[in-house]
C-alpha positions as CSV (number, residue, x, y, z in Angstrom):
1,X,86.9,122.2,113.0
2,X,88.6,125.1,111.2
3,X,88.9,124.8,107.4
4,X,87.1,121.5,107.1
5,X,85.6,122.8,103.8
6,X,88.9,124.0,102.5
7,X,89.4,121.2,100.0
8,X,85.7,120.5,99.2
9,X,84.7,121.7,95.7
10,X,81.7,123.9,95.0
11,X,78.7,123.8,94.6
12,X,78.1,121.5,97.5
13,X,75.0,119.7,98.5
14,X,74.7,119.3,102.3
15,X,72.4,116.7,103.8
16,X,70.6,118.4,106.8
17,X,68.2,116.6,109.0
18,X,67.9,119.4,111.6
19,X,69.8,117.4,114.3
20,X,72.8,118.7,116.1
21,X,75.4,117.0,113.7
22,X,74.0,118.3,110.5
23,X,73.3,121.8,111.9
24,X,76.9,122.1,113.1
25,X,78.1,121.0,109.6
26,X,75.8,123.6,108.0
27,X,77.1,126.3,110.5
28,X,80.7,125.5,109.5
29,X,79.9,125.6,105.8
30,X,78.3,129.0,106.2
31,X,81.4,130.3,108.0
32,X,83.9,128.9,105.5
33,X,82.4,129.0,102.0
34,X,80.0,131.4,100.1
35,X,76.4,130.8,100.9
36,X,75.3,130.9,97.2
37,X,77.2,127.6,96.6
38,X,75.5,125.7,99.5
39,X,72.5,123.6,98.6
40,X,70.7,122.3,101.7
41,X,69.0,118.9,101.1
42,X,66.5,117.7,103.6
43,X,65.0,114.2,103.3
44,X,61.9,113.3,105.3
45,X,61.6,109.6,106.0
46,X,58.1,109.9,107.2
47,X,58.8,107.8,110.3
48,X,58.2,110.3,113.1
49,X,54.8,111.8,112.3
50,X,54.4,115.5,113.2
51,X,58.0,115.6,114.4
52,X,59.2,114.9,110.9
53,X,57.1,117.8,109.6
54,X,58.6,119.9,112.4
55,X,62.1,119.0,111.3
56,X,61.4,120.0,107.7
57,X,59.8,123.3,108.7
58,X,62.8,124.1,111.0
59,X,65.4,123.5,108.3
60,X,63.3,125.3,105.7
61,X,62.9,128.4,107.9
62,X,66.6,128.4,108.8
63,X,67.5,128.4,105.1
64,X,65.0,131.2,104.3
65,X,66.4,133.3,107.1
66,X,70.0,132.7,106.0
67,X,69.5,133.0,102.2
68,X,70.4,129.4,101.6
69,X,69.0,127.2,98.8
70,X,66.6,124.6,100.3
71,X,65.4,121.3,98.7
72,X,63.3,118.6,100.4
73,X,61.5,115.4,99.6
74,X,59.2,113.2,101.7
75,X,58.7,109.4,101.5
76,X,56.8,106.9,103.6
77,X,59.9,104.7,104.2
78,X,58.1,102.2,106.4
79,X,55.5,101.5,103.7
80,X,58.3,101.3,101.0
81,X,60.3,98.9,103.2
82,X,57.3,96.7,103.7
83,X,56.3,96.5,100.1
84,X,59.9,95.9,98.8
85,X,60.8,93.5,101.6
86,X,63.7,95.7,102.8
87,X,64.7,96.7,106.2
88,X,63.7,100.3,107.2
89,X,67.4,101.2,107.4
90,X,68.2,99.9,103.9
91,X,65.1,101.6,102.4
92,X,65.9,104.9,104.1
93,X,69.5,104.8,102.9
94,X,68.5,103.9,99.3
95,X,65.8,106.6,98.9
96,X,67.8,109.3,100.8
97,X,70.8,108.9,98.5
98,X,68.6,108.8,95.4
99,X,67.2,112.1,96.5
100,X,70.7,113.5,97.1
101,X,71.7,112.3,93.6
102,X,68.7,114.2,92.0
103,X,69.7,117.4,93.8
104,X,73.3,116.9,93.0
105,X,72.4,116.6,89.3
106,X,69.9,119.5,89.4
107,X,72.5,122.0,90.7
108,X,75.5,120.5,88.8
109,X,77.2,120.0,92.2
110,X,80.7,118.9,92.7
111,X,80.4,117.5,96.2
112,X,77.9,116.0,98.7
113,X,78.6,116.4,102.4
114,X,77.0,114.4,105.2
115,X,77.3,114.9,108.9
116,X,78.6,111.4,109.9
117,X,81.0,111.6,112.8
118,X,83.5,109.3,114.5
119,X,80.9,107.6,116.8
120,X,78.7,106.9,113.7
121,X,81.6,105.2,112.0
122,X,82.3,102.9,115.0
123,X,78.6,102.2,115.6
124,X,78.1,101.2,111.9
125,X,81.2,99.0,111.8
126,X,80.3,97.2,115.1
127,X,76.6,96.8,114.1
128,X,77.5,95.3,110.7
129,X,80.2,93.1,112.3
130,X,77.6,91.7,114.8
131,X,75.1,91.0,112.0
132,X,77.8,89.3,109.9
133,X,79.7,91.3,107.3
134,X,82.7,91.4,105.0
135,X,85.3,94.2,104.6
136,X,82.6,96.4,103.0
137,X,80.6,96.5,106.1
138,X,83.5,97.8,108.1
139,X,84.4,100.5,105.7
140,X,81.1,102.1,104.7
141,X,82.0,105.5,106.2
142,X,85.0,107.1,104.7
143,X,86.1,110.8,104.8
144,X,85.9,110.9,101.0
145,X,84.7,108.5,98.3
146,X,82.8,108.3,95.0
147,X,79.4,106.8,94.4
148,X,77.3,106.4,91.3
149,X,73.5,106.3,92.0
150,X,70.9,106.2,89.2
151,X,73.6,107.1,86.7
152,X,74.7,110.1,88.7
153,X,78.3,110.1,90.0
154,X,78.8,111.9,93.3
155,X,81.9,113.0,95.2
156,X,81.0,112.4,98.8
157,X,82.7,114.0,101.8
158,X,82.2,113.5,105.5
159,X,84.0,116.5,107.1
160,X,83.0,115.6,110.7
161,X,84.3,112.0,110.6
162,X,87.3,112.9,112.8
163,X,85.2,114.4,115.6
164,X,83.2,112.6,118.3
165,X,79.6,113.2,119.1
166,X,80.5,114.8,122.4
167,X,82.9,117.2,120.6
168,X,80.1,118.2,118.2
169,X,77.6,118.7,120.9
170,X,80.1,120.8,122.9
171,X,80.7,122.9,119.8
172,X,77.0,123.5,119.2
173,X,76.6,124.7,122.8
174,X,79.6,127.0,122.6
175,X,78.3,128.6,119.4
176,X,74.7,128.6,120.4
177,X,73.7,126.6,117.3
178,X,70.0,125.7,117.3
179,X,68.9,122.2,116.4
180,X,66.1,119.7,116.7
181,X,66.1,116.8,119.2
182,X,65.1,113.4,117.9
183,X,63.4,111.5,120.7
184,X,63.9,108.2,118.9
185,X,67.7,108.4,119.4
186,X,67.1,107.4,123.0
187,X,64.8,104.5,122.2
188,X,66.8,101.4,123.1
189,X,64.2,99.2,121.6
190,X,65.9,100.1,118.3
191,X,68.9,97.9,117.8
192,X,71.4,100.6,116.8
193,X,70.4,102.7,119.8
194,X,70.8,99.7,122.1
195,X,74.3,99.3,120.8
196,X,75.0,103.0,121.3
197,X,73.6,103.4,124.8
198,X,74.1,99.9,126.3
199,X,77.0,98.1,124.6
200,X,79.6,100.7,123.5
201,X,79.8,102.4,127.0
202,X,81.0,99.1,128.3
203,X,83.9,99.3,125.9
204,X,84.9,102.5,127.6
205,X,85.2,100.7,130.9
206,X,87.7,98.3,129.4
207,X,89.6,101.0,127.5
208,X,88.8,104.7,127.6
209,X,90.6,105.1,124.3
210,X,88.5,102.5,122.5
211,X,87.3,105.0,119.9
212,X,90.9,105.7,118.8
213,X,91.8,102.0,118.8
214,X,88.8,101.0,116.8
215,X,89.2,103.9,114.4
216,X,92.8,103.0,113.7
217,X,91.7,99.4,113.0
218,X,89.0,100.6,110.6
219,X,91.5,102.8,108.8
220,X,93.7,99.7,108.4
221,X,90.8,97.6,107.0
222,X,89.8,100.5,104.7
223,X,93.3,100.6,103.2
224,X,93.2,96.9,102.5
225,X,89.7,97.1,101.0
226,X,90.7,100.0,98.7
227,X,93.5,97.9,97.2
228,X,91.1,95.0,96.9
229,X,88.4,97.2,95.2
230,X,90.9,98.6,92.8
231,X,91.8,95.1,91.7
232,X,88.2,94.0,91.3
233,X,87.2,97.2,89.5
234,X,90.1,96.7,87.1
235,X,89.0,93.1,86.4
236,X,85.4,94.1,85.8
237,X,86.3,97.0,83.6
238,X,88.6,94.7,81.5
239,X,85.7,92.3,81.1
240,X,83.3,95.0,80.0
241,X,85.9,96.3,77.5
242,X,86.8,92.9,76.2
243,X,83.2,91.8,75.7
244,X,81.4,95.1,74.9
245,X,80.2,93.8,71.5
246,X,78.3,91.0,73.1
247,X,76.8,93.6,75.6
248,X,75.7,95.8,72.7
249,X,74.0,92.9,70.9
250,X,72.2,91.9,74.0
251,X,71.1,95.4,74.9
252,X,71.2,97.4,71.7
253,X,69.1,100.3,73.0
254,X,71.0,100.8,76.3
255,X,74.2,98.7,76.5
256,X,75.4,100.7,79.5
257,X,72.5,99.6,81.6
258,X,74.2,96.2,82.3
259,X,77.7,95.1,82.8
260,X,79.2,91.8,81.6
261,X,81.8,89.2,82.5
262,X,82.8,85.8,81.3
263,X,81.7,82.9,83.5
264,X,84.8,80.9,82.4
265,X,87.1,83.8,83.4
266,X,85.2,84.2,86.7
267,X,85.6,80.5,87.6
268,X,89.3,80.7,86.8
269,X,89.7,83.1,89.7
270,X,90.3,81.9,93.3
271,X,87.2,81.3,95.3
272,X,88.3,84.1,97.6
273,X,88.4,86.5,94.6
274,X,85.1,85.2,93.3
275,X,83.4,86.0,96.6
276,X,84.9,89.5,96.7
277,X,83.6,90.2,93.2
278,X,80.1,89.2,94.3
279,X,80.4,91.4,97.4
280,X,81.6,94.3,95.3
281,X,78.8,94.2,92.7
282,X,76.3,93.7,95.5
283,X,77.6,96.8,97.2
284,X,77.3,98.8,93.9
285,X,73.8,97.7,93.3
286,X,72.5,98.2,96.8
287,X,74.4,101.4,97.7
288,X,76.2,99.5,100.5
289,X,76.5,96.1,102.0
290,X,73.4,96.1,104.2
291,X,71.8,92.6,103.8
292,X,75.0,91.0,102.4
293,X,75.8,87.7,104.1
294,X,77.7,84.5,103.6
295,X,74.4,82.8,102.7
296,X,73.7,85.4,99.9
297,X,77.2,85.1,98.5
298,X,76.9,81.3,98.5
299,X,73.5,81.6,96.8
300,X,74.9,83.8,94.0
301,X,77.9,81.5,93.6
302,X,75.5,78.5,93.2
303,X,73.5,80.4,90.6
304,X,76.6,81.3,88.6
305,X,77.9,77.7,88.7
306,X,74.7,75.9,87.7
307,X,76.0,75.3,84.2
308,X,77.7,77.1,81.3
309,X,75.0,76.0,78.9
310,X,72.0,77.0,81.1
311,X,70.0,80.2,81.2
312,X,68.6,81.9,84.3
313,X,67.9,85.1,86.0
314,X,68.2,86.0,89.7
315,X,67.5,89.2,91.7
316,X,69.1,89.6,95.1
317,X,67.7,92.8,96.6
318,X,68.7,95.4,94.0
319,X,71.3,93.2,92.3
320,X,70.0,91.8,89.0
321,X,71.9,88.8,87.4
322,X,71.3,87.1,84.1
323,X,73.2,84.0,83.1
324,X,73.3,83.2,79.4
325,X,75.7,80.3,78.7
326,X,79.2,81.6,79.4
327,X,78.0,85.2,79.8
328,X,76.9,86.9,83.1
329,X,75.1,90.2,82.8
330,X,74.6,92.3,86.0
331,X,73.4,95.6,87.2
């Protein structure tokens, strides 16, 4: 784990929950880069009652004792998820990263680091695969990528992605790193925990090297998706550039709020490429592919193909679409 912050620019926002993974990440940051360029960001999802308060107090006290900048925010994610008809996982992810984006902007940061590790990557991929996903659901966790949230572009790093959970726990014990235990991690009533504790250990019985095998496969898929995303991004950028005057007339006060593409040009693409365009813009609007399914893609395709001379609006989770004749506006 030496030099994992070597190529990460400063200032850096580090997401710290207080658990073993994020406390190890913070420990390594303190050892490898100046403390004044570290901003600790703690998001309280409000899901664990007094334990959530204890996590925040633990991280805040640690930062005070070690002269680290500390920022926190609390939300009632269960209430938000219910009111917005989202899963708790999707709501937690959305509001957590919105918080990170605010802190990133506040401190003019150059990087955001999260403590995802190799087991997280495999669990996320397998969980999404079981629920039904496209390439995006298999490649959500990368060592490095760029996201834009609420207009704030962020350079995201996951320095621990090459290390397993057991390696991280062993390192914490070796270095006497203090951390908070989350009792809900052992609750197999939660689907992700059931996968972690009941299903994945069976893989190890078949192949003790399953982590390496699956990780290699995910890297392969990630390379393919990167090429695909570049092609889609180029197509969408070209559409925005070509039809920017129409966009400015439609939204004169804030033309950048929406993007545009021609329905005729869209329908001239192969159905495979059309579906991937939809998956791509869904992923942008929703900070990931959680909730994306073949049914949703088919629903959006039907909406787009209802008629070049018709008008309509559709919102799929956070993706907003407006069809005006030949023009499709989206954000």
